[in-house]
C-alpha positions as CSV (number, residue, x, y, z in Angstrom):
1,M,66.8,31.1,14.6
2,Q,65.0,31.5,11.0
3,C,62.6,28.6,10.8
4,I,61.3,29.9,14.5
5,T,60.9,33.2,12.9
6,L,59.2,31.8,9.6
7,V,57.1,29.5,11.6
8,L,55.7,32.4,13.7
9,R,55.3,34.6,10.7
10,K,53.0,31.8,9.3
11,I,51.1,31.8,12.3
12,K,51.1,35.3,12.8
13,N,49.7,35.5,8.9
14,V,46.9,32.8,10.0
15,A,45.7,34.7,12.9
16,E,45.4,37.8,11.1
17,W,43.7,36.1,7.9
18,N,40.9,38.1,6.5
19,A,38.2,36.4,4.4
20,F,36.2,39.3,3.9
21,K,38.7,41.8,2.8
22,D,37.3,45.0,1.2
23,A,38.3,48.4,0.8
24,A,37.0,49.9,4.1
25,C,39.5,47.2,5.9
26,R,42.3,49.4,4.5
27,T,41.4,52.6,6.3
28,D,39.5,51.9,9.1
29,P,41.6,49.1,12.1
30,F,38.0,48.3,13.2
31,H,36.4,47.1,10.5
32,L,39.5,45.0,10.0
33,R,39.3,43.8,13.2
34,T,35.9,42.8,12.6
35,A,36.7,41.2,9.6
36,I,39.0,39.2,11.4
37,I,37.3,38.1,14.0
38,S,34.4,37.2,11.3
39,T,37.0,35.1,9.7
40,R,37.9,33.3,12.7
41,V,34.4,32.2,13.1
42,Y,33.8,31.3,9.5
43,V,36.7,28.9,10.0
44,A,35.6,27.8,13.3
45,L,31.8,26.6,12.5
46,L,33.0,25.4,9.3
47,S,35.7,22.8,11.0
48,I,32.8,21.9,13.3
49,S,30.8,21.4,10.7
50,V,33.2,19.3,8.6
51,I,33.8,17.2,11.9
52,I,30.0,16.5,12.6
53,I,29.5,15.1,8.6
54,A,32.6,13.0,9.1
55,T,31.8,11.4,12.5
56,F,27.8,11.0,11.4
57,T,29.7,9.0,7.4
58,F,31.7,7.0,9.8
59,L,29.4,6.3,12.1
60,D,26.8,4.7,9.5
61,S,29.3,3.1,7.4
62,Q,30.3,1.5,10.7
63,A,26.3,0.1,10.9
64,Q,25.9,-3.5,11.2
65,V,23.6,-5.6,8.9
66,N,22.4,-8.6,10.4
67,T,20.7,-11.3,7.8
68,I,18.1,-13.6,9.2
69,R,17.1,-16.2,6.6
70,N,13.4,-17.8,5.8
71,P,12.2,-16.1,9.1
72,S,9.1,-16.9,10.5
73,Q,5.5,-14.8,9.9
74,A,6.2,-14.1,13.5
75,T,9.8,-13.2,13.6
76,Y,9.2,-10.8,10.6
77,E,6.3,-8.5,12.7
78,A,8.3,-8.1,15.1
79,L,11.2,-7.1,13.2
80,F,9.0,-4.6,11.7
81,D,7.8,-3.3,14.8
82,K,11.6,-2.3,15.9
83,N,13.0,-1.7,12.5
84,A,10.4,-0.1,10.2
85,T,12.4,2.0,8.5
86,S,15.7,0.1,8.2
87,L,14.1,-3.5,7.3
88,S,14.3,-4.8,4.4
89,C,13.1,-8.7,3.3
90,P,12.5,-9.3,-0.1
91,C,10.5,-11.8,-1.6
92,R,11.4,-15.1,-3.5
93,R,8.8,-14.2,-6.2
94,A,7.5,-10.9,-6.8
95,T,4.3,-12.0,-7.9
96,V,1.7,-14.4,-6.5
97,P,-2.2,-14.7,-7.3
98,Y,-4.7,-13.4,-4.6
99,G,-5.9,-17.4,-4.9
100,N,-3.0,-18.8,-3.2
101,F,-3.0,-17.5,0.0
102,T,-7.0,-16.5,0.5
103,W,-10.4,-18.1,0.4
104,T,-13.8,-16.7,0.1
105,I,-17.1,-18.1,2.1
106,V,-20.3,-16.6,0.0
107,D,-23.8,-16.4,1.6
108,Y,-26.9,-16.3,-0.7
109,H,-29.9,-15.7,0.3
110,P,-32.1,-18.4,1.5
111,V,-34.6,-18.5,-1.0
112,C,-31.8,-19.2,-3.9
113,S,-31.5,-22.8,-2.0
114,S,-34.7,-23.5,-1.4
115,V,-37.1,-25.3,-3.2
116,F,-39.0,-22.4,-4.6
117,V,-36.3,-22.5,-7.2
118,S,-36.3,-26.3,-8.1
119,D,-37.6,-27.8,-11.6
120,D,-40.1,-30.1,-9.6
121,W,-41.4,-26.8,-7.8
122,I,-42.2,-25.0,-10.8
123,N,-43.0,-27.7,-13.1
124,D,-45.9,-28.3,-10.3
125,L,-46.5,-24.9,-10.9
126,F,-47.4,-24.9,-13.9
127,S,-50.6,-26.0,-15.3
128,P,-51.8,-26.9,-19.1
129,D,-55.4,-25.2,-18.2
130,V,-53.8,-21.5,-17.4
131,G,-55.4,-20.0,-20.1
132,S,-58.5,-20.5,-18.4
133,F,-57.8,-19.0,-15.0
134,Y,-58.7,-15.0,-14.7
135,Q,-55.9,-12.8,-14.9
136,G,-55.6,-12.1,-10.9
137,D,-55.6,-15.9,-10.4
138,F,-52.1,-16.6,-9.0
139,R,-51.9,-19.5,-10.7
140,S,-51.5,-18.2,-14.0
141,S,-47.9,-16.3,-13.6
142,A,-46.1,-18.5,-10.7
143,S,-45.0,-20.9,-12.9
144,N,-43.5,-17.5,-15.1
145,L,-42.9,-15.9,-11.8
146,F,-40.8,-18.7,-10.0
147,Q,-38.4,-19.3,-13.3
148,V,-37.7,-15.7,-13.6
149,L,-37.0,-15.9,-9.5
150,A,-34.6,-18.7,-10.2
151,S,-32.7,-17.1,-13.1
152,F,-32.3,-14.5,-11.2
153,C,-30.6,-16.8,-8.5
154,S,-29.0,-18.4,-11.2
155,H,-27.1,-15.4,-12.5
156,A,-26.6,-14.2,-9.4
157,K,-24.2,-17.4,-8.6
158,R,-22.9,-17.2,-11.5
159,S,-21.8,-13.8,-11.3
160,V,-20.1,-14.2,-7.7
161,H,-18.5,-17.1,-9.3
162,D,-17.2,-15.5,-11.7
163,A,-15.7,-12.5,-9.7
164,L,-13.9,-15.1,-7.2
165,A,-12.3,-16.8,-10.0
166,D,-10.8,-13.1,-11.8
167,F,-10.2,-12.3,-7.8
168,H,-8.4,-15.4,-7.2
169,S,-6.5,-14.9,-10.2
170,E,-5.6,-11.4,-9.5
171,I,-1.7,-11.2,-9.0
172,L,-0.4,-9.3,-6.0
173,L,2.8,-7.7,-6.5
174,T,5.3,-7.1,-4.5
175,T,9.7,-7.2,-4.0
176,D,9.6,-6.5,-0.5
177,V,7.3,-8.5,2.8
178,L,4.4,-6.4,3.5
179,S,3.5,-6.0,7.0
180,S,0.0,-7.9,8.1
181,D,-1.6,-4.6,8.2
182,S,-0.9,-4.0,4.5
183,L,-1.7,-7.3,3.2
184,K,-4.9,-6.9,5.2
185,D,-5.8,-3.2,3.2
186,K,-4.9,-4.6,-0.3
187,V,-7.0,-7.8,0.0
188,K,-10.0,-5.6,1.1
189,A,-9.3,-2.9,-1.4
190,K,-9.6,-5.7,-3.6
191,S,-12.3,-7.8,-2.3
192,D,-14.1,-4.9,-2.3
193,F,-13.8,-4.1,-5.8
194,V,-15.3,-7.7,-6.7
195,Q,-18.3,-7.1,-4.3
196,K,-18.8,-3.6,-5.9
197,S,-18.4,-5.5,-9.5
198,G,-21.1,-8.3,-8.6
199,S,-23.4,-5.8,-7.2
200,L,-23.6,-3.8,-10.1
201,M,-24.3,-6.6,-12.1
202,S,-26.9,-7.7,-10.2
203,T,-28.4,-4.6,-10.0
204,Q,-28.3,-4.4,-13.9
205,V,-30.3,-7.6,-14.3
206,Y,-32.9,-6.4,-12.1
207,A,-33.4,-3.4,-13.4
208,C,-34.0,-5.4,-16.6
209,V,-36.6,-7.9,-15.0
210,N,-38.3,-4.6,-13.7
211,H,-38.5,-3.3,-17.6
């Protein structure tokens, strides 16, 4: 009997537990009742929050991890479209030169591959009697002009060749496989930089020729 009484007393204490005790609770029954109800609401919300957190933690720990070894590019792209946030595909090598997976086609101005920049053409234009031509005669400066044009074409080809060599030796650094769009963006950004560098060198040479 005493055991039952003790249990009932504990239940009553829990039911009347007040976590917001203050001086008003001792003198105002309404304030005391409000504080007890607030305590019950607080405990209920706290219990619900703990249950929700525990449930999500349990479900997260039960998440399955599927491993696909050596996936093809098509398989990776399909998985990336479905699981972009959770997909992880580490690379065997974190670094790879751009020249290993890119190729470049360069188009030069037709004049740079024409007969007008050949040694035979320039030599044919040279005349030992060049000093006897008047200043407005094209023959008096033709050989020199085409020599300058040939030098400009040669410099342009050499600049592009050096820029491409630098580009192909540049290292792509990534620890995870990149999507096609990400890889294209990186290659485009690097190639744009190479093109601007080549254009800048050609412009500087052209400026020197003009002066």
